[in-house]
N, C-alpha and C positions, 0 to 999 in steps of 0.2 A: 504493500500500500504506500509506503514512503517513497518508493521508486516512482510510482505513478504520480504521486503528489509533486515531486520535484520536476518531473517532465511537464506537468500541466502548468506550473507557475510561470516558466519562461514563455510558454505559448500564450498564456493569459496576458502577460505584459506586452508581448509582440502585438496582440490584437488591440490593446489599448493604444499603442503608438500609431498603428496604421489604419484602424477602422473606427476610431473614436473612443469616447469614454463611456463604458457600460458598467452599471452597478450589477451586483448579483441579484437574482430574483428575490431573495429574502432580505435584501438590504438596499433600499432605494437611496438615491442621493438627495439629501435634504436641501431645500431652497429657503434659507432663513428669511425672516422679515427684515427688510432694509438691506438685502444682499447687495443692492446697487451702490450703497454708500461706502466709499473707500476709506482707508485709514489715512487721516489727515496728518500732514507733516507739522504737528504741533504737540505740545504737552497737554494731554487731555485734562489734567488735574489743575492747570493754571492758565486761565485765559489772560491774566495780567501779564504773564511772561511772554505771550505771543500775540500782541495786539494786531499783528499783520495778517492774522487768520481770523475770519469771522464766518461761522456757519449760518447760512440764511435758509430757512425752510419756507418753501412756497406750497401751494396746494398740490401741484403735480411734480415738483422737482426740488432739488436741494443744491445749493452752491456753496463753495468755500471762497469767500472774497478776500483778495490780497490787496490791501490798501496801497502798498508800495508800487504795485503794478496797475492799480485802478481797474481791476477786472478779476473775475473768478479764475482760480487755477483748476477747478473742476466743477462740473455740473453733472448730477446723477439723477436718473429717473428710471422707472419701470414702465414699459409700454405694453399694454395688453391689446389683444386682438379686438376685444369688445369696445375699445376706444377709437377704433379706426373708422369713424364716421364723422362727417362734417356737419356741425350744427351752428357754427359761428363764423362770421365774416372777419377777415383780417382787418385790424384797426390801424396799424402803423403808428400808434400813439406811444412813442418812446418817452420815457419819463425817468427822472432821477429816483433812486431808491433811498428814501429817508429812513429806512429801517437799518441801513448800514451805519453803525455808530460813528465811523470816521468820515462818512459821506461817500457816496458813489461818484463815478464819472458823471458828467453832464452831457446832454445832447449836443451842446455847443462845442464840446471837445472834438466831435467828429465833423463839424461843419467845415467844408472846404479843405478837409484833411487829405483827401485822395483815397480814403479807406471806407469800406462799407461798415455799417453797424451790424456786425454779424451775430446772429443768435447762437448761443450754446445749446439751450433747450429750444428746438425749432418750434415756431408758432404752429406749424401744420401738425405737429404731434399732439397738440392739445386743442384742435379745432372742434372737438366733441363738446366743449363747454366754453362759453364766452369768458367767464371769470378766470378759468384756467389759462386760456389763450392770452388774455390781457396781461397776465403776470409775466409772460415771456418778454414783454416789452420794457420791463424795468432794466435800467442801465447796468445793474449788477449781473445781468444775464447776457450782456453785450460785450463784444471784443472787436478790435479793428482788424478786419480781414480785407485782403486784396480782392477787388471786385471779380477778377477772373477766377479766383478760388471759390469765393462765396456763391457766385452764380453758376459755377461750372461743376467740377468734380466733387466739391463738398456738398453741393445740392444733390448730386447724383447719389452720394452715400446716404444722405438723410432720407431720400426717397426709398432707397434699398432697405434701410432699417425698418421702415413701415411695412415693406413687403415681408421682411423676415418676421416681424411681429404677427402678421397674418398667417404665415406658414407655420411658425413654431408655437403660436398661442400667446407667447409673451417673450420679451427680450429685456435684459438689464443693460443699461447704457451709461457710460461715463465718458465725458468729452471735455476738452479744454485746450488752452494753449500750452505749449511746452516751455515752461519758465525755468530754463536751466542756467540762466545767468542772472546777475544782480540787476535790479530794475534800471539803474542808471547806465547800464551797458547796452540797453536797447534804445533804438530810435523812439521818440515819443511824439504824441500829438496833443494839441489843446492846452488850455491854461492849467488843467489838472495833471498834465504830463502822463497821459495814458500810454503805457509801454506798448510798442508794436511787436507782437511775437513773430518769430522767424519760422515756427512750425506749429502745427496743430495735431492733436491726436483724438482718436475715438476708440474705445474698447467696448465690445459687445459680448455678452454671455447669453446663451439660449438653451433652454431645456429641450431636448429632442425626445418628446414623449413617445413611448414604445407602443401605445395602444390608446383607444378611446378612453378606457378606464383610467389609464395613467394621466391623460390630459385633463380629465375631470378633477383629479386630485392634484391641485397645483402647488401644494407645499412640498412636494417631492417629485422626483422623476427617475426614469430608468437610465437616461443618457444626458450628457451635457457637452456643449462645444463652446469655444470662445475664439475670438479673433480680434486683432488690433490693427490700427491704421495710423500712419504718420505722414502728413502732407506738408510740404513747404508752403509758406504764406505767399503764394504767387500763382499765376495762371499756369496750370500744368495740364498736360494731355495724357491720353491713355485711359485705361480702365482703373476703377477703384482697387482692383485686385493687384495692380502693379505696385501699390503702396501698402499692401497688407503685411502683417508681421505677427509674431506671438505677443501675447499680453506681457510676458516677461520683458520683451524688448522695450515696450512702452514704459514699463515700470523702471527700467534701467535709465531711460532718458528723463523721466519726470520725477523719480524718487517717490512716487505715490504707490501705495499698496492697494491694488484693486481686488474686489471679491474676497476679502480676508475673512468674511463671515462663513465661507465654505469650510467644511472639514479640511484640515491641512492636507490630507492625502489627495483629495480631489482638486483642491486649489493648485497644488504643485503640478499635477498632471495636466489640468485643463489650460493652465497659463504657459506651459512650456512647449506646447505643440499647436499647430494650426493645420487643419485639413480643409483645403479650399472646396473639396467636393461637397462638404456639408453646407456651404454658403453660396454656391453658384446655382 
């Protein structure tokens, strides 16, 4: 029996690497509440020690606002297939976020700057409800993006995320600028000196439900997959998959710990590999 066990284990690991992450039938992968919220780069026990990080909770998403950069370093939300319906018209009413204690960027910072007011949480992901959608226009959810990126491949990826939500039933999304340098080392715009990021990232985790029954029980799943993307803040060509990578690679660039609420075994496995067949 031991001989059979030792043969089976390598085969099991081989299957994990090349066919995706599968739980055993008796032990499903748990999808904890707030799985989308990453481990923030701050001392959780002392807000006073890290005034440059402020966690702001909205109805549909959460951001970690960085005062020194005048934008959020991450925006996290869960997108359900049941929310993929359009009930609200886009308002385009951008507004300062007075809930940010240090003050958010202003709409005037972007005026004649040459950069778009790029959403981190896309308005279209929350068009199922007017109040939810309106909150995406707070300046704490906005970042300076090159128009070619914002209206091009970045928009393609946002549309694809909604298609993935429909296919998989739900997706967990974290997105933001890659802030790997000090704020004063970036070009800035406006009186508030909003830093202009050089790269943007997005990471997505999806449960790949194995059956209708599995899909109906959404707090756990038989399979999971994850994928990351990093784009330069410029007009780029090609497919979104040309810029895909593992979640580990995004973590290395951003120093942010994504999906840390997962059991350690599954977190390590899902973040270290990416199988494009699951996403195309």
